PASEBA-1860 file (N, C-alpha, C; in nm, 3 decimals):
! residues 118
1> MVPVLING> -1.722/0.675/0.003/-1.592/0.654/-0.040/-1.545/0.489/-0.070 ~ -1.492/0.478/-0.137/-1.436/0.330/-0.152/-1.322/0.317/-0.159 ~ -1.258/0.240/-0.046/-1.087/0.222/-0.067/-1.021/0.105/-0.166 ~ -0.930/0.226/-0.215/-0.883/0.156/-0.335/-0.743/0.181/-0.291 ~ -0.693/0.064/-0.392/-0.491/-0.005/-0.370/-0.453/0.044/-0.448 ~ -0.360/0.156/-0.450/-0.321/0.145/-0.662/-0.154/0.102/-0.627 ~ -0.159/0.082/-0.774/-0.034/-0.020/-0.806/0.019/-0.112/-0.652 ~ -0.112/-0.163/-0.610/-0.071/-0.264/-0.512/0.047/-0.187/-0.371
9> SITLPFVL> 0.013/-0.045/-0.376/0.136/0.014/-0.331/0.059/0.112/-0.201 ~ -0.061/0.116/-0.233/-0.097/0.276/-0.147/-0.241/0.229/-0.171 ~ -0.309/0.263/-0.066/-0.392/0.255/-0.037/-0.546/0.405/0.002 ~ -0.615/0.422/-0.043/-0.694/0.562/-0.072/-0.842/0.547/-0.069 ~ -0.883/0.639/0.011/-1.030/0.644/-0.016/-1.140/0.741/-0.130 ~ -1.144/0.637/-0.246/-1.163/0.707/-0.343/-1.336/0.766/-0.338 ~ -1.347/0.865/-0.373/-1.502/0.898/-0.410/-1.540/0.845/-0.586 ~ -1.660/0.774/-0.578/-1.739/0.707/-0.699/-1.769/0.833/-0.780
17> DSGASEVA> -1.770/0.866/-0.918/-1.764/0.968/-0.988/-1.883/0.903/-1.094 ~ -1.941/0.879/-1.154/-1.997/0.824/-1.265/-1.983/0.889/-1.354 ~ -2.004/1.035/-1.325/-2.015/1.134/-1.435/-1.855/1.203/-1.496 ~ -1.785/1.135/-1.442/-1.609/1.167/-1.482/-1.565/1.080/-1.578 ~ -1.492/1.161/-1.662/-1.457/1.024/-1.781/-1.350/0.950/-1.688 ~ -1.252/1.004/-1.647/-1.149/0.978/-1.578/-1.070/0.963/-1.428 ~ -1.066/0.909/-1.391/-1.038/0.865/-1.268/-0.930/0.999/-1.272 ~ -0.942/1.070/-1.098/-0.869/1.188/-1.073/-0.779/1.186/-0.927
25> IPADVFLV> -0.680/1.194/-0.967/-0.566/1.196/-0.847/-0.533/1.350/-0.786 ~ -0.538/1.389/-0.681/-0.501/1.508/-0.642/-0.342/1.532/-0.654 ~ -0.308/1.630/-0.627/-0.130/1.685/-0.728/-0.085/1.591/-0.606 ~ -0.128/1.655/-0.469/-0.040/1.617/-0.316/-0.005/1.473/-0.349 ~ -0.130/1.412/-0.405/-0.126/1.218/-0.412/-0.050/1.162/-0.485 ~ -0.069/1.270/-0.605/0.047/1.187/-0.728/0.147/1.247/-0.693 ~ 0.222/1.323/-0.610/0.333/1.385/-0.624/0.417/1.205/-0.518 ~ 0.343/1.160/-0.375/0.355/1.101/-0.334/0.369/0.948/-0.408
33> LLRTHTVS> 0.319/0.964/-0.536/0.299/0.836/-0.603/0.456/0.828/-0.679 ~ 0.500/0.968/-0.702/0.592/0.954/-0.762/0.743/0.893/-0.740 ~ 0.718/1.012/-0.592/0.819/0.981/-0.481/0.838/0.794/-0.477 ~ 0.756/0.783/-0.406/0.774/0.625/-0.377/0.771/0.527/-0.516 ~ 0.764/0.559/-0.608/0.822/0.490/-0.728/0.738/0.431/-0.789 ~ 0.558/0.453/-0.710/0.477/0.355/-0.790/0.413/0.415/-0.935 ~ 0.489/0.508/-0.969/0.405/0.626/-1.104/0.549/0.632/-1.131 ~ 0.600/0.631/-1.250/0.706/0.736/-1.315/0.675/0.764/-1.456
41> QRDFIGRG> 0.759/0.837/-1.458/0.798/0.915/-1.635/0.734/0.823/-1.749 ~ 0.763/0.731/-1.722/0.730/0.673/-1.857/0.554/0.581/-1.840 ~ 0.475/0.637/-1.701/0.375/0.610/-1.783/0.256/0.796/-1.808 ~ 0.345/0.845/-1.801/0.267/0.976/-1.859/0.274/0.977/-1.987 ~ 0.115/1.052/-2.020/0.037/1.025/-2.159/0.004/1.126/-2.246 ~ 0.048/1.236/-2.121/-0.015/1.364/-2.235/-0.069/1.462/-2.126 ~ -0.136/1.577/-2.179/-0.273/1.652/-2.106/-0.369/1.651/-2.200 ~ -0.438/1.702/-2.074/-0.600/1.625/-2.147/-0.652/1.782/-2.127
49> VYILADGS> -0.764/1.825/-2.170/-0.864/1.931/-2.088/-0.940/1.852/-2.067 ~ -1.039/1.891/-1.964/-1.151/1.872/-1.859/-1.261/1.957/-1.891 ~ -1.369/1.941/-1.872/-1.463/2.031/-1.799/-1.527/1.965/-1.656 ~ -1.485/2.115/-1.584/-1.515/2.014/-1.432/-1.715/2.102/-1.378 ~ -1.734/2.030/-1.321/-1.865/2.010/-1.295/-1.924/2.171/-1.264 ~ -1.800/2.305/-1.260/-1.873/2.369/-1.232/-1.821/2.479/-1.401 ~ -1.842/2.378/-1.504/-1.854/2.400/-1.648/-1.685/2.472/-1.699 ~ -1.623/2.519/-1.644/-1.487/2.582/-1.646/-1.403/2.407/-1.676
57> KQTSDRFR> -1.309/2.489/-1.741/-1.217/2.396/-1.852/-1.089/2.397/-1.733 ~ -1.019/2.292/-1.734/-0.953/2.257/-1.656/-0.823/2.123/-1.767 ~ -0.654/2.218/-1.810/-0.595/2.147/-1.840/-0.511/2.056/-1.749 ~ -0.496/1.899/-1.776/-0.444/1.837/-1.648/-0.315/1.733/-1.727 ~ -0.218/1.692/-1.671/-0.150/1.552/-1.710/-0.251/1.507/-1.713 ~ -0.224/1.394/-1.807/-0.244/1.249/-1.796/-0.197/1.115/-1.764 ~ -0.177/1.059/-1.715/-0.093/0.886/-1.713/-0.184/0.745/-1.641 ~ -0.130/0.656/-1.675/-0.147/0.535/-1.641/-0.124/0.508/-1.553
65> IHELKIGN> -0.214/0.442/-1.468/-0.238/0.366/-1.354/-0.230/0.199/-1.404 ~ -0.100/0.141/-1.341/-0.068/0.007/-1.389/-0.226/-0.089/-1.319 ~ -0.254/-0.077/-1.232/-0.345/-0.133/-1.137/-0.415/-0.099/-1.046 ~ -0.545/-0.069/-1.047/-0.624/-0.014/-0.914/-0.687/-0.143/-0.860 ~ -0.687/-0.158/-0.757/-0.788/-0.300/-0.678/-0.905/-0.277/-0.585 ~ -0.980/-0.344/-0.591/-1.077/-0.303/-0.514/-1.128/-0.444/-0.438 ~ -1.102/-0.471/-0.291/-1.137/-0.631/-0.299/-1.103/-0.684/-0.362 ~ -1.141/-0.777/-0.379/-1.100/-0.935/-0.534/-1.094/-0.835/-0.669
73> YIIRDVIA> -1.134/-0.711/-0.692/-1.146/-0.657/-0.862/-1.000/-0.643/-0.833 ~ -0.917/-0.661/-0.990/-0.803/-0.548/-0.971/-0.844/-0.472/-1.128 ~ -0.868/-0.404/-1.168/-0.818/-0.353/-1.315/-0.697/-0.243/-1.327 ~ -0.650/-0.303/-1.481/-0.529/-0.276/-1.489/-0.554/-0.167/-1.648 ~ -0.433/-0.110/-1.619/-0.396/0.013/-1.690/-0.470/0.105/-1.748 ~ -0.547/0.207/-1.617/-0.655/0.274/-1.610/-0.612/0.400/-1.632 ~ -0.630/0.488/-1.734/-0.620/0.621/-1.738/-0.678/0.708/-1.618 ~ -0.558/0.827/-1.576/-0.567/0.880/-1.495/-0.566/1.034/-1.505
81> NVVTVKGD> -0.583/1.103/-1.436/-0.571/1.274/-1.458/-0.528/1.395/-1.359 ~ -0.445/1.433/-1.307/-0.404/1.505/-1.188/-0.474/1.629/-1.182 ~ -0.564/1.639/-1.019/-0.621/1.755/-1.029/-0.580/1.851/-0.912 ~ -0.641/1.937/-0.934/-0.560/2.008/-0.737/-0.623/1.991/-0.665 ~ -0.493/2.009/-0.527/-0.515/1.943/-0.403/-0.643/1.970/-0.306 ~ -0.723/2.036/-0.363/-0.855/2.052/-0.266/-0.903/1.952/-0.326 ~ -0.926/1.885/-0.451/-1.022/1.767/-0.457/-0.961/1.646/-0.399 ~ -1.083/1.555/-0.355/-1.036/1.402/-0.375/-1.000/1.334/-0.469
89> PLLGQSFL> -0.987/1.224/-0.442/-0.953/1.106/-0.567/-1.067/1.097/-0.601 ~ -1.100/1.064/-0.746/-1.240/1.013/-0.781/-1.206/0.922/-0.880 ~ -1.295/0.767/-0.861/-1.322/0.661/-0.929/-1.422/0.715/-1.055 ~ -1.381/0.754/-1.184/-1.464/0.776/-1.291/-1.398/0.650/-1.377 ~ -1.556/0.678/-1.538/-1.540/0.592/-1.589/-1.364/0.482/-1.656 ~ -1.312/0.574/-1.663/-1.184/0.475/-1.722/-1.125/0.349/-1.622 ~ -1.198/0.385/-1.511/-1.218/0.274/-1.413/-1.372/0.144/-1.427 ~ -1.434/0.276/-1.425/-1.597/0.205/-1.379/-1.570/0.150/-1.536
97> SKLPGWSI> -1.600/0.174/-1.670/-1.596/0.106/-1.786/-1.548/-0.037/-1.795 ~ -1.451/-0.062/-1.687/-1.350/-0.155/-1.720/-1.418/-0.302/-1.612 ~ -1.529/-0.246/-1.565/-1.578/-0.367/-1.472/-1.683/-0.417/-1.545 ~ -1.709/-0.557/-1.542/-1.850/-0.637/-1.624/-1.949/-0.533/-1.583 ~ -1.952/-0.487/-1.429/-2.080/-0.443/-1.410/-2.091/-0.392/-1.289 ~ -2.161/-0.313/-1.232/-2.173/-0.207/-1.111/-2.303/-0.211/-1.083 ~ -2.333/-0.153/-0.934/-2.449/-0.082/-0.922/-2.377/-0.012/-0.756 ~ -2.496/0.078/-0.655/-2.463/0.130/-0.591/-2.582/0.091/-0.508
105> DNEHHALI> -2.555/-0.014/-0.338/-2.632/-0.055/-0.277/-2.703/0.089/-0.157 ~ -2.786/0.180/-0.184/-2.809/0.325/-0.107/-2.828/0.264/0.055 ~ -2.872/0.141/0.065/-2.926/0.120/0.227/-2.836/0.095/0.262 ~ -2.704/0.029/0.213/-2.582/0.030/0.250/-2.471/0.087/0.272 ~ -2.517/0.244/0.181/-2.403/0.296/0.089/-2.276/0.162/0.091 ~ -2.314/0.088/-0.046/-2.214/0.051/-0.092/-2.168/0.011/-0.184 ~ -2.043/0.007/-0.268/-2.060/-0.060/-0.384/-2.065/-0.173/-0.431 ~ -2.122/-0.215/-0.524/-2.164/-0.344/-0.570/-2.109/-0.377/-0.707
113> LNGRAE> -1.976/-0.442/-0.714/-1.919/-0.518/-0.831/-1.953/-0.665/-0.820 ~ -2.003/-0.674/-0.998/-2.029/-0.760/-1.073/-1.923/-0.859/-1.128 ~ -1.974/-0.969/-1.207/-1.905/-1.048/-1.258/-1.749/-1.110/-1.145 ~ -1.647/-1.183/-1.270/-1.583/-1.201/-1.147/-1.467/-1.145/-1.123 ~ -1.388/-1.190/-1.031/-1.298/-1.106/-0.948/-1.179/-1.141/-1.020 ~ -1.066/-1.085/-1.020/-0.909/-1.156/-1.064/-0.861/-1.214/-0.928
END
């Protein structure tokens, strides 16, 4: 689990999922982001079809997150999708691919971010 600050407003623990194409936000969390005006209707960018780990397909709303912050690293304009309430927030490739480099320290159970932070 990695603590992530969303749009300078709310910090949540995310699961690192390098197999996910995008950042995934559970529906209940997404509703909180809407209610706190952290995300607005202008951030919606349509719907997408996603293949889940079990092979099933799911259609989800897609939206732009203006910034995600981990430690001193800020990544801007990250595409995310809304998933069912049952899931955890996931850090997928729409976030990870914007980092200069990253790795996992298995001994310390830590995400290592490489390169300059903003």
